[in-house]
Jmol script that loads the backbone (N, CA, C; Angstrom):
load data "model"
ATOM      1  N   MET A   1       1.039  22.128  -8.003  1.00  0.00           N
ATOM      2  CA  MET A   1       2.015  21.239  -7.407  1.00  0.00           C
ATOM      3  C   MET A   1       1.978  19.895  -8.129  1.00  0.00           C
ATOM      4  N   LEU A   2       3.111  19.445  -8.577  1.00  0.00           N
ATOM      5  CA  LEU A   2       3.229  18.187  -9.301  1.00  0.00           C
ATOM      6  C   LEU A   2       3.418  17.055  -8.294  1.00  0.00           C
ATOM      7  N   MET A   3       2.558  16.064  -8.362  1.00  0.00           N
ATOM      8  CA  MET A   3       2.665  14.933  -7.438  1.00  0.00           C
ATOM      9  C   MET A   3       3.315  13.755  -8.149  1.00  0.00           C
ATOM     10  N   LYS A   4       4.276  13.140  -7.482  1.00  0.00           N
ATOM     11  CA  LYS A   4       4.936  11.976  -8.048  1.00  0.00           C
ATOM     12  C   LYS A   4       4.096  10.736  -7.780  1.00  0.00           C
ATOM     13  N   LYS A   5       4.052   9.866  -8.756  1.00  0.00           N
ATOM     14  CA  LYS A   5       3.362   8.602  -8.578  1.00  0.00           C
ATOM     15  C   LYS A   5       4.295   7.661  -7.813  1.00  0.00           C
ATOM     16  N   LYS A   6       3.759   7.014  -6.807  1.00  0.00           N
ATOM     17  CA  LYS A   6       4.558   6.120  -5.984  1.00  0.00           C
ATOM     18  C   LYS A   6       4.942   4.883  -6.782  1.00  0.00           C
ATOM     19  N   LYS A   7       6.207   4.518  -6.706  1.00  0.00           N
ATOM     20  CA  LYS A   7       6.692   3.351  -7.427  1.00  0.00           C
ATOM     21  C   LYS A   7       6.621   2.130  -6.516  1.00  0.00           C
ATOM     22  N   TYR A   8       6.303   1.007  -7.102  1.00  0.00           N
ATOM     23  CA  TYR A   8       6.287  -0.256  -6.382  1.00  0.00           C
ATOM     24  C   TYR A   8       7.286  -1.192  -7.038  1.00  0.00           C
ATOM     25  N   TYR A   9       8.061  -1.853  -6.219  1.00  0.00           N
ATOM     26  CA  TYR A   9       9.091  -2.753  -6.716  1.00  0.00           C
ATOM     27  C   TYR A   9       8.751  -4.183  -6.303  1.00  0.00           C
ATOM     28  N   SER A  10       8.950  -5.111  -7.195  1.00  0.00           N
ATOM     29  CA  SER A  10       8.643  -6.508  -6.904  1.00  0.00           C
ATOM     30  C   SER A  10       9.666  -7.068  -5.910  1.00  0.00           C
ATOM     31  N   LYS A  11       9.278  -8.176  -5.307  1.00  0.00           N
ATOM     32  CA  LYS A  11      10.164  -8.860  -4.374  1.00  0.00           C
ATOM     33  C   LYS A  11      11.452  -9.279  -5.084  1.00  0.00           C
ATOM     34  N   GLU A  12      11.319  -9.774  -6.303  1.00  0.00           N
ATOM     35  CA  GLU A  12      12.482 -10.224  -7.068  1.00  0.00           C
ATOM     36  C   GLU A  12      13.446  -9.063  -7.342  1.00  0.00           C
ATOM     37  N   TYR A  13      12.882  -7.899  -7.680  1.00  0.00           N
ATOM     38  CA  TYR A  13      13.703  -6.718  -7.947  1.00  0.00           C
ATOM     39  C   TYR A  13      14.481  -6.328  -6.692  1.00  0.00           C
ATOM     40  N   LYS A  14      13.793  -6.314  -5.556  1.00  0.00           N
ATOM     41  CA  LYS A  14      14.443  -5.935  -4.298  1.00  0.00           C
ATOM     42  C   LYS A  14      15.541  -6.929  -3.938  1.00  0.00           C
ATOM     43  N   LEU A  15      15.259  -8.223  -4.109  1.00  0.00           N
ATOM     44  CA  LEU A  15      16.270  -9.244  -3.798  1.00  0.00           C
ATOM     45  C   LEU A  15      17.493  -9.094  -4.694  1.00  0.00           C
ATOM     46  N   GLN A  16      17.255  -8.785  -5.956  1.00  0.00           N
ATOM     47  CA  GLN A  16      18.368  -8.601  -6.881  1.00  0.00           C
ATOM     48  C   GLN A  16      19.179  -7.357  -6.500  1.00  0.00           C
ATOM     49  N   ALA A  17      18.499  -6.287  -6.128  1.00  0.00           N
ATOM     50  CA  ALA A  17      19.194  -5.061  -5.730  1.00  0.00           C
ATOM     51  C   ALA A  17      20.029  -5.300  -4.483  1.00  0.00           C
ATOM     52  N   VAL A  18      19.468  -6.001  -3.511  1.00  0.00           N
ATOM     53  CA  VAL A  18      20.205  -6.313  -2.277  1.00  0.00           C
ATOM     54  C   VAL A  18      21.424  -7.169  -2.606  1.00  0.00           C
ATOM     55  N   SER A  19      21.243  -8.153  -3.469  1.00  0.00           N
ATOM     56  CA  SER A  19      22.349  -9.024  -3.850  1.00  0.00           C
ATOM     57  C   SER A  19      23.474  -8.231  -4.519  1.00  0.00           C
ATOM     58  N   MET A  20      23.102  -7.337  -5.421  1.00  0.00           N
ATOM     59  CA  MET A  20      24.099  -6.502  -6.099  1.00  0.00           C
ATOM     60  C   MET A  20      24.863  -5.639  -5.100  1.00  0.00           C
ATOM     61  N   ALA A  21      24.132  -5.042  -4.155  1.00  0.00           N
ATOM     62  CA  ALA A  21      24.770  -4.165  -3.173  1.00  0.00           C
ATOM     63  C   ALA A  21      25.716  -4.952  -2.271  1.00  0.00           C
ATOM     64  N   GLU A  22      25.325  -6.160  -1.903  1.00  0.00           N
ATOM     65  CA  GLU A  22      26.190  -6.979  -1.049  1.00  0.00           C
ATOM     66  C   GLU A  22      27.431  -7.451  -1.796  1.00  0.00           C
ATOM     67  N   GLU A  23      27.288  -7.775  -3.074  1.00  0.00           N
ATOM     68  CA  GLU A  23      28.431  -8.219  -3.875  1.00  0.00           C
ATOM     69  C   GLU A  23      29.458  -7.110  -4.057  1.00  0.00           C
ATOM     70  N   ARG A  24      28.982  -5.930  -4.387  1.00  0.00           N
ATOM     71  CA  ARG A  24      29.881  -4.811  -4.690  1.00  0.00           C
ATOM     72  C   ARG A  24      30.318  -4.040  -3.460  1.00  0.00           C
ATOM     73  N   GLU A  25      29.587  -4.176  -2.374  1.00  0.00           N
ATOM     74  CA  GLU A  25      29.866  -3.449  -1.136  1.00  0.00           C
ATOM     75  C   GLU A  25      29.868  -1.936  -1.344  1.00  0.00           C
ATOM     76  N   ASN A  26      29.081  -1.461  -2.314  1.00  0.00           N
ATOM     77  CA  ASN A  26      28.960  -0.031  -2.561  1.00  0.00           C
ATOM     78  C   ASN A  26      27.485   0.278  -2.830  1.00  0.00           C
ATOM     79  N   VAL A  27      26.764   0.560  -1.758  1.00  0.00           N
ATOM     80  CA  VAL A  27      25.319   0.766  -1.836  1.00  0.00           C
ATOM     81  C   VAL A  27      24.975   1.973  -2.698  1.00  0.00           C
ATOM     82  N   ALA A  28      25.705   3.057  -2.537  1.00  0.00           N
ATOM     83  CA  ALA A  28      25.406   4.283  -3.275  1.00  0.00           C
ATOM     84  C   ALA A  28      25.531   4.070  -4.776  1.00  0.00           C
ATOM     85  N   GLU A  29      26.559   3.366  -5.191  1.00  0.00           N
ATOM     86  CA  GLU A  29      26.773   3.122  -6.623  1.00  0.00           C
ATOM     87  C   GLU A  29      25.645   2.267  -7.209  1.00  0.00           C
ATOM     88  N   VAL A  30      25.283   1.215  -6.512  1.00  0.00           N
ATOM     89  CA  VAL A  30      24.204   0.339  -6.982  1.00  0.00           C
ATOM     90  C   VAL A  30      22.890   1.115  -7.036  1.00  0.00           C
ATOM     91  N   ALA A  31      22.642   1.932  -6.024  1.00  0.00           N
ATOM     92  CA  ALA A  31      21.412   2.725  -5.992  1.00  0.00           C
ATOM     93  C   ALA A  31      21.351   3.679  -7.180  1.00  0.00           C
ATOM     94  N   ARG A  32      22.469   4.305  -7.512  1.00  0.00           N
ATOM     95  CA  ARG A  32      22.505   5.203  -8.677  1.00  0.00           C
ATOM     96  C   ARG A  32      22.211   4.436  -9.959  1.00  0.00           C
ATOM     97  N   GLU A  33      22.824   3.269 -10.104  1.00  0.00           N
ATOM     98  CA  GLU A  33      22.607   2.459 -11.307  1.00  0.00           C
ATOM     99  C   GLU A  33      21.149   2.049 -11.457  1.00  0.00           C
ATOM    100  N   LEU A  34      20.507   1.744 -10.336  1.00  0.00           N
ATOM    101  CA  LEU A  34      19.112   1.292 -10.373  1.00  0.00           C
ATOM    102  C   LEU A  34      18.120   2.452 -10.311  1.00  0.00           C
ATOM    103  N   ASP A  35      18.645   3.657 -10.154  1.00  0.00           N
ATOM    104  CA  ASP A  35      17.815   4.856 -10.069  1.00  0.00           C
ATOM    105  C   ASP A  35      16.834   4.789  -8.901  1.00  0.00           C
ATOM    106  N   ILE A  36      17.385   4.408  -7.740  1.00  0.00           N
ATOM    107  CA  ILE A  36      16.623   4.415  -6.495  1.00  0.00           C
ATOM    108  C   ILE A  36      17.445   5.143  -5.441  1.00  0.00           C
ATOM    109  N   ARG A  37      16.799   5.556  -4.369  1.00  0.00           N
ATOM    110  CA  ARG A  37      17.512   6.250  -3.290  1.00  0.00           C
ATOM    111  C   ARG A  37      18.357   5.242  -2.508  1.00  0.00           C
ATOM    112  N   HIS A  38      19.535   5.684  -2.094  1.00  0.00           N
ATOM    113  CA  HIS A  38      20.433   4.772  -1.370  1.00  0.00           C
ATOM    114  C   HIS A  38      19.856   4.382  -0.019  1.00  0.00           C
ATOM    115  N   ASP A  39      19.083   5.285   0.623  1.00  0.00           N
ATOM    116  CA  ASP A  39      18.506   4.933   1.913  1.00  0.00           C
ATOM    117  C   ASP A  39      17.427   3.857   1.756  1.00  0.00           C
ATOM    118  N   MET A  40      16.752   3.854   0.609  1.00  0.00           N
ATOM    119  CA  MET A  40      15.759   2.807   0.347  1.00  0.00           C
ATOM    120  C   MET A  40      16.456   1.459   0.204  1.00  0.00           C
ATOM    121  N   LEU A  41      17.551   1.450  -0.532  1.00  0.00           N
ATOM    122  CA  LEU A  41      18.303   0.208  -0.714  1.00  0.00           C
ATOM    123  C   LEU A  41      18.842  -0.289   0.625  1.00  0.00           C
ATOM    124  N   ARG A  42      19.320   0.618   1.457  1.00  0.00           N
ATOM    125  CA  ARG A  42      19.803   0.217   2.788  1.00  0.00           C
ATOM    126  C   ARG A  42      18.674  -0.376   3.629  1.00  0.00           C
ATOM    127  N   ARG A  43      17.469   0.191   3.511  1.00  0.00           N
ATOM    128  CA  ARG A  43      16.312  -0.333   4.239  1.00  0.00           C
ATOM    129  C   ARG A  43      15.970  -1.740   3.741  1.00  0.00           C
ATOM    130  N   TRP A  44      16.033  -1.935   2.421  1.00  0.00           N
ATOM    131  CA  TRP A  44      15.787  -3.260   1.857  1.00  0.00           C
ATOM    132  C   TRP A  44      16.822  -4.263   2.374  1.00  0.00           C
ATOM    133  N   MET A  45      18.075  -3.824   2.446  1.00  0.00           N
ATOM    134  CA  MET A  45      19.139  -4.704   2.942  1.00  0.00           C
ATOM    135  C   MET A  45      18.897  -5.081   4.395  1.00  0.00           C
ATOM    136  N   LYS A  46      18.487  -4.116   5.196  1.00  0.00           N
ATOM    137  CA  LYS A  46      18.215  -4.379   6.611  1.00  0.00           C
ATOM    138  C   LYS A  46      17.045  -5.353   6.748  1.00  0.00           C
ATOM    139  N   GLU A  47      15.977  -5.119   5.980  1.00  0.00           N
ATOM    140  CA  GLU A  47      14.823  -6.014   6.047  1.00  0.00           C
ATOM    141  C   GLU A  47      15.207  -7.428   5.629  1.00  0.00           C
ATOM    142  N   TYR A  48      16.029  -7.541   4.583  1.00  0.00           N
ATOM    143  CA  TYR A  48      16.462  -8.861   4.128  1.00  0.00           C
ATOM    144  C   TYR A  48      17.318  -9.544   5.192  1.00  0.00           C
ATOM    145  N   ASP A  49      18.210  -8.801   5.836  1.00  0.00           N
ATOM    146  CA  ASP A  49      19.052  -9.366   6.890  1.00  0.00           C
ATOM    147  C   ASP A  49      18.217  -9.889   8.057  1.00  0.00           C
ATOM    148  N   GLU A  50      17.113  -9.197   8.356  1.00  0.00           N
ATOM    149  CA  GLU A  50      16.279  -9.584   9.490  1.00  0.00           C
ATOM    150  C   GLU A  50      15.341 -10.742   9.164  1.00  0.00           C
ATOM    151  N   LYS A  51      14.807 -10.763   7.932  1.00  0.00           N
ATOM    152  CA  LYS A  51      13.740 -11.720   7.621  1.00  0.00           C
ATOM    153  C   LYS A  51      14.105 -12.740   6.550  1.00  0.00           C
ATOM    154  N   LYS A  52      15.215 -12.567   5.884  1.00  0.00           N
ATOM    155  CA  LYS A  52      15.653 -13.419   4.774  1.00  0.00           C
ATOM    156  C   LYS A  52      14.543 -13.554   3.725  1.00  0.00           C
ATOM    157  N   MET A  53      14.104 -14.758   3.402  1.00  0.00           N
ATOM    158  CA  MET A  53      13.140 -14.949   2.313  1.00  0.00           C
ATOM    159  C   MET A  53      11.718 -14.522   2.698  1.00  0.00           C
ATOM    160  N   ASP A  54      11.475 -14.209   3.959  1.00  0.00           N
ATOM    161  CA  ASP A  54      10.169 -13.692   4.365  1.00  0.00           C
ATOM    162  C   ASP A  54      10.099 -12.181   4.195  1.00  0.00           C
ATOM    163  N   ALA A  55      11.168 -11.578   3.739  1.00  0.00           N
ATOM    164  CA  ALA A  55      11.185 -10.130   3.541  1.00  0.00           C
ATOM    165  C   ALA A  55      10.378  -9.762   2.299  1.00  0.00           C
ATOM    166  N   PHE A  56       9.972  -8.522   2.241  1.00  0.00           N
ATOM    167  CA  PHE A  56       9.305  -7.947   1.074  1.00  0.00           C
ATOM    168  C   PHE A  56       7.985  -8.636   0.736  1.00  0.00           C
ATOM    169  N   LYS A  57       7.126  -8.725   1.714  1.00  0.00           N
ATOM    170  CA  LYS A  57       5.813  -9.338   1.487  1.00  0.00           C
ATOM    171  C   LYS A  57       4.974  -8.493   0.546  1.00  0.00           C
ATOM    172  N   GLY A  58       5.131  -7.183   0.596  1.00  0.00           N
ATOM    173  CA  GLY A  58       4.436  -6.316  -0.346  1.00  0.00           C
ATOM    174  C   GLY A  58       3.037  -5.946   0.080  1.00  0.00           C
ATOM    175  N   ILE A  59       2.433  -5.095  -0.710  1.00  0.00           N
ATOM    176  CA  ILE A  59       1.094  -4.600  -0.457  1.00  0.00           C
ATOM    177  C   ILE A  59       0.080  -5.678  -0.800  1.00  0.00           C
ATOM    178  N   GLY A  60      -0.905  -5.825   0.081  1.00  0.00           N
ATOM    179  CA  GLY A  60      -1.977  -6.777  -0.184  1.00  0.00           C
ATOM    180  C   GLY A  60      -1.630  -8.204   0.157  1.00  0.00           C
ATOM    181  N   HIS A  61      -0.487  -8.413   0.768  1.00  0.00           N
ATOM    182  CA  HIS A  61      -0.090  -9.763   1.132  1.00  0.00           C
ATOM    183  C   HIS A  61       0.011  -9.908   2.639  1.00  0.00           C
ATOM    184  N   ALA A  62      -0.926  -9.321   3.343  1.00  0.00           N
ATOM    185  CA  ALA A  62      -0.902  -9.403   4.801  1.00  0.00           C
ATOM    186  C   ALA A  62      -1.115 -10.848   5.226  1.00  0.00           C
ATOM    187  N   ALA A  63      -0.517 -11.187   6.322  1.00  0.00           N
ATOM    188  CA  ALA A  63      -0.666 -12.540   6.833  1.00  0.00           C
ATOM    189  C   ALA A  63      -2.129 -12.806   7.155  1.00  0.00           C
ATOM    190  N   LYS A  64      -2.573 -13.979   6.791  1.00  0.00           N
ATOM    191  CA  LYS A  64      -3.966 -14.331   7.061  1.00  0.00           C
ATOM    192  C   LYS A  64      -4.111 -14.676   8.529  1.00  0.00           C
ATOM    193  N   PRO A  65      -5.164 -14.137   9.150  1.00  0.00           N
ATOM    194  CA  PRO A  65      -5.347 -14.436  10.572  1.00  0.00           C
ATOM    195  C   PRO A  65      -5.660 -15.912  10.785  1.00  0.00           C
ATOM    196  N   LYS A  66      -5.100 -16.472  11.834  1.00  0.00           N
ATOM    197  CA  LYS A  66      -5.311 -17.879  12.133  1.00  0.00           C
ATOM    198  C   LYS A  66      -6.618 -18.088  12.882  1.00  0.00           C
ATOM    199  N   ASP A  67      -7.063 -17.066  13.561  1.00  0.00           N
ATOM    200  CA  ASP A  67      -8.284 -17.149  14.331  1.00  0.00           C
ATOM    201  C   ASP A  67      -9.479 -16.845  13.429  1.00  0.00           C
ATOM    202  N   LYS A  68     -10.437 -17.750  13.385  1.00  0.00           N
ATOM    203  CA  LYS A  68     -11.605 -17.586  12.514  1.00  0.00           C
ATOM    204  C   LYS A  68     -12.404 -16.342  12.905  1.00  0.00           C
ATOM    205  N   LYS A  69     -12.529 -16.087  14.199  1.00  0.00           N
ATOM    206  CA  LYS A  69     -13.293 -14.918  14.658  1.00  0.00           C
ATOM    207  C   LYS A  69     -12.597 -13.626  14.231  1.00  0.00           C
ATOM    208  N   LEU A  70     -11.282 -13.607  14.290  1.00  0.00           N
ATOM    209  CA  LEU A  70     -10.530 -12.431  13.875  1.00  0.00           C
ATOM    210  C   LEU A  70     -10.706 -12.196  12.381  1.00  0.00           C
ATOM    211  N   SER A  71     -10.662 -13.265  11.612  1.00  0.00           N
ATOM    212  CA  SER A  71     -10.861 -13.169  10.177  1.00  0.00           C
ATOM    213  C   SER A  71     -12.254 -12.631   9.863  1.00  0.00           C
ATOM    214  N   GLU A  72     -13.258 -13.131  10.559  1.00  0.00           N
ATOM    215  CA  GLU A  72     -14.633 -12.679  10.353  1.00  0.00           C
ATOM    216  C   GLU A  72     -14.780 -11.211  10.737  1.00  0.00           C
ATOM    217  N   LEU A  73     -14.138 -10.811  11.823  1.00  0.00           N
ATOM    218  CA  LEU A  73     -14.187  -9.416  12.268  1.00  0.00           C
ATOM    219  C   LEU A  73     -13.571  -8.494  11.215  1.00  0.00           C
ATOM    220  N   GLN A  74     -12.452  -8.896  10.655  1.00  0.00           N
ATOM    221  CA  GLN A  74     -11.810  -8.092   9.626  1.00  0.00           C
ATOM    222  C   GLN A  74     -12.701  -7.967   8.390  1.00  0.00           C
ATOM    223  N   ALA A  75     -13.363  -9.047   8.009  1.00  0.00           N
ATOM    224  CA  ALA A  75     -14.260  -9.015   6.854  1.00  0.00           C
ATOM    225  C   ALA A  75     -15.440  -8.088   7.116  1.00  0.00           C
ATOM    226  N   LEU A  76     -15.977  -8.139   8.331  1.00  0.00           N
ATOM    227  CA  LEU A  76     -17.109  -7.275   8.680  1.00  0.00           C
ATOM    228  C   LEU A  76     -16.698  -5.804   8.705  1.00  0.00           C
ATOM    229  N   LYS A  77     -15.512  -5.522   9.209  1.00  0.00           N
ATOM    230  CA  LYS A  77     -15.029  -4.136   9.221  1.00  0.00           C
ATOM    231  C   LYS A  77     -14.853  -3.614   7.796  1.00  0.00           C
ATOM    232  N   LYS A  78     -14.336  -4.455   6.912  1.00  0.00           N
ATOM    233  CA  LYS A  78     -14.168  -4.054   5.519  1.00  0.00           C
ATOM    234  C   LYS A  78     -15.524  -3.780   4.883  1.00  0.00           C
ATOM    235  N   GLU A  79     -16.483  -4.654   5.122  1.00  0.00           N
ATOM    236  CA  GLU A  79     -17.823  -4.465   4.565  1.00  0.00           C
ATOM    237  C   GLU A  79     -18.459  -3.191   5.104  1.00  0.00           C
ATOM    238  N   LEU A  80     -18.271  -2.918   6.401  1.00  0.00           N
ATOM    239  CA  LEU A  80     -18.822  -1.703   7.009  1.00  0.00           C
ATOM    240  C   LEU A  80     -18.232  -0.452   6.355  1.00  0.00           C
ATOM    241  N   ARG A  81     -16.914  -0.450   6.103  1.00  0.00           N
ATOM    242  CA  ARG A  81     -16.281   0.685   5.422  1.00  0.00           C
ATOM    243  C   ARG A  81     -16.894   0.912   4.047  1.00  0.00           C
ATOM    244  N   GLU A  82     -17.083  -0.179   3.320  1.00  0.00           N
ATOM    245  CA  GLU A  82     -17.656  -0.070   1.977  1.00  0.00           C
ATOM    246  C   GLU A  82     -19.089   0.455   2.017  1.00  0.00           C
ATOM    247  N   VAL A  83     -19.895  -0.045   2.950  1.00  0.00           N
ATOM    248  CA  VAL A  83     -21.291   0.391   3.065  1.00  0.00           C
ATOM    249  C   VAL A  83     -21.359   1.866   3.457  1.00  0.00           C
ATOM    250  N   ARG A  84     -20.490   2.281   4.363  1.00  0.00           N
ATOM    251  CA  ARG A  84     -20.462   3.703   4.752  1.00  0.00           C
ATOM    252  C   ARG A  84     -20.076   4.581   3.571  1.00  0.00           C
ATOM    253  N   LEU A  85     -19.122   4.135   2.794  1.00  0.00           N
ATOM    254  CA  LEU A  85     -18.707   4.896   1.615  1.00  0.00           C
ATOM    255  C   LEU A  85     -19.867   5.021   0.624  1.00  0.00           C
ATOM    256  N   GLU A  86     -20.550   3.920   0.377  1.00  0.00           N
ATOM    257  CA  GLU A  86     -21.709   3.957  -0.524  1.00  0.00           C
ATOM    258  C   GLU A  86     -22.780   4.909   0.008  1.00  0.00           C
ATOM    259  N   ARG A  87     -23.044   4.851   1.308  1.00  0.00           N
ATOM    260  CA  ARG A  87     -24.038   5.728   1.921  1.00  0.00           C
ATOM    261  C   ARG A  87     -23.653   7.188   1.732  1.00  0.00           C
ATOM    262  N   ASP A  88     -22.403   7.515   1.990  1.00  0.00           N
ATOM    263  CA  ASP A  88     -21.945   8.900   1.856  1.00  0.00           C
ATOM    264  C   ASP A  88     -22.068   9.391   0.420  1.00  0.00           C
ATOM    265  N   ILE A  89     -21.752   8.518  -0.524  1.00  0.00           N
ATOM    266  CA  ILE A  89     -21.876   8.891  -1.931  1.00  0.00           C
ATOM    267  C   ILE A  89     -23.334   9.159  -2.281  1.00  0.00           C
ATOM    268  N   LEU A  90     -24.223   8.288  -1.816  1.00  0.00           N
ATOM    269  CA  LEU A  90     -25.649   8.478  -2.087  1.00  0.00           C
ATOM    270  C   LEU A  90     -26.179   9.760  -1.445  1.00  0.00           C
ATOM    271  N   LYS A  91     -25.733  10.066  -0.242  1.00  0.00           N
ATOM    272  CA  LYS A  91     -26.153  11.311   0.418  1.00  0.00           C
ATOM    273  C   LYS A  91     -25.747  12.526  -0.421  1.00  0.00           C
ATOM    274  N   LYS A  92     -24.529  12.503  -0.908  1.00  0.00           N
ATOM    275  CA  LYS A  92     -24.048  13.615  -1.725  1.00  0.00           C
ATOM    276  C   LYS A  92     -24.845  13.725  -3.017  1.00  0.00           C
ATOM    277  N   ALA A  93     -25.168  12.581  -3.618  1.00  0.00           N
ATOM    278  CA  ALA A  93     -25.943  12.595  -4.861  1.00  0.00           C
ATOM    279  C   ALA A  93     -27.334  13.171  -4.616  1.00  0.00           C
ATOM    280  N   VAL A  94     -27.983  12.766  -3.522  1.00  0.00           N
ATOM    281  CA  VAL A  94     -29.310  13.297  -3.190  1.00  0.00           C
ATOM    282  C   VAL A  94     -29.226  14.797  -2.984  1.00  0.00           C
ATOM    283  N   HIS A  95     -28.192  15.240  -2.297  1.00  0.00           N
ATOM    284  CA  HIS A  95     -28.011  16.666  -2.041  1.00  0.00           C
ATOM    285  C   HIS A  95     -27.838  17.437  -3.358  1.00  0.00           C
ATOM    286  N   ILE A  96     -27.040  16.922  -4.240  1.00  0.00           N
ATOM    287  CA  ILE A  96     -26.793  17.587  -5.525  1.00  0.00           C
ATOM    288  C   ILE A  96     -28.068  17.648  -6.356  1.00  0.00           C
ATOM    289  N   PHE A  97     -28.785  16.528  -6.438  1.00  0.00           N
ATOM    290  CA  PHE A  97     -30.005  16.507  -7.254  1.00  0.00           C
ATOM    291  C   PHE A  97     -31.137  17.310  -6.633  1.00  0.00           C
ATOM    292  N   SER A  98     -31.183  17.374  -5.304  1.00  0.00           N
ATOM    293  CA  SER A  98     -32.245  18.172  -4.678  1.00  0.00           C
ATOM    294  C   SER A  98     -32.004  19.660  -4.892  1.00  0.00           C
ATOM    295  N   LYS A  99     -30.763  20.078  -5.010  1.00  0.00           N
ATOM    296  CA  LYS A  99     -30.441  21.476  -5.317  1.00  0.00           C
ATOM    297  C   LYS A  99     -30.902  21.826  -6.729  1.00  0.00           C
ATOM    298  N   SER A 100     -30.698  20.905  -7.656  1.00  0.00           N
ATOM    299  CA  SER A 100     -30.994  21.209  -9.054  1.00  0.00           C
ATOM    300  C   SER A 100     -32.484  21.282  -9.345  1.00  0.00           C
ATOM    301  N   ASP A 101     -33.332  20.553  -8.591  1.00  0.00           N
ATOM    302  CA  ASP A 101     -34.764  20.625  -8.860  1.00  0.00           C
ATOM    303  C   ASP A 101     -35.508  21.545  -7.891  1.00  0.00           C
ATOM    304  N   GLY A 102     -34.787  22.207  -6.995  1.00  0.00           N
ATOM    305  CA  GLY A 102     -35.394  23.199  -6.112  1.00  0.00           C
ATOM    306  C   GLY A 102     -35.992  22.641  -4.840  1.00  0.00           C
ATOM    307  N   THR A 103     -35.988  21.321  -4.642  1.00  0.00           N
ATOM    308  CA  THR A 103     -36.502  20.765  -3.385  1.00  0.00           C
ATOM    309  C   THR A 103     -35.369  20.681  -2.375  1.00  0.00           C
ATOM    310  N   ASN A 104     -35.733  20.641  -1.123  1.00  0.00           N
ATOM    311  CA  ASN A 104     -34.734  20.574  -0.062  1.00  0.00           C
ATOM    312  C   ASN A 104     -35.012  19.319   0.759  1.00  0.00           C
ATOM    313  N   ILE A 105     -34.106  18.368   0.710  1.00  0.00           N
ATOM    314  CA  ILE A 105     -34.266  17.118   1.450  1.00  0.00           C
ATOM    315  C   ILE A 105     -33.161  17.056   2.493  1.00  0.00           C
ATOM    316  N   ASP A 106     -33.555  16.898   3.753  1.00  0.00           N
ATOM    317  CA  ASP A 106     -32.576  16.764   4.831  1.00  0.00           C
ATOM    318  C   ASP A 106     -32.495  15.300   5.234  1.00  0.00           C
ATOM    319  N   LEU A 107     -31.280  14.773   5.253  1.00  0.00           N
ATOM    320  CA  LEU A 107     -31.084  13.384   5.674  1.00  0.00           C
ATOM    321  C   LEU A 107     -30.413  13.329   7.015  1.00  0.00           C
TER     322      LEU A 107
END
end "model"
wireframe off; spacefill off
backbone 0.3
color backbone group
């Protein structure tokens, strides 16, 4: 099965696409020219209509929490995820190496 790589579009690109669609009043035509799905362009237009220049914040641009405790909690949760991932990787490595040398280690 061939998997498509997800495309990411910049805020400027989306704003330009929305502007083109509004000028021409033909969403399908603009979408074809830009090689994007017309429903995606319509979604961008709706988001722009609702949020104007606050639209299209993008990935990794989440609003920063105003509450210091909330910010600290989010940082701790992120660190916990990373530590758990490291632990799981180490467990798998121990399991693999213990198989190869004939010892059996239970964690």
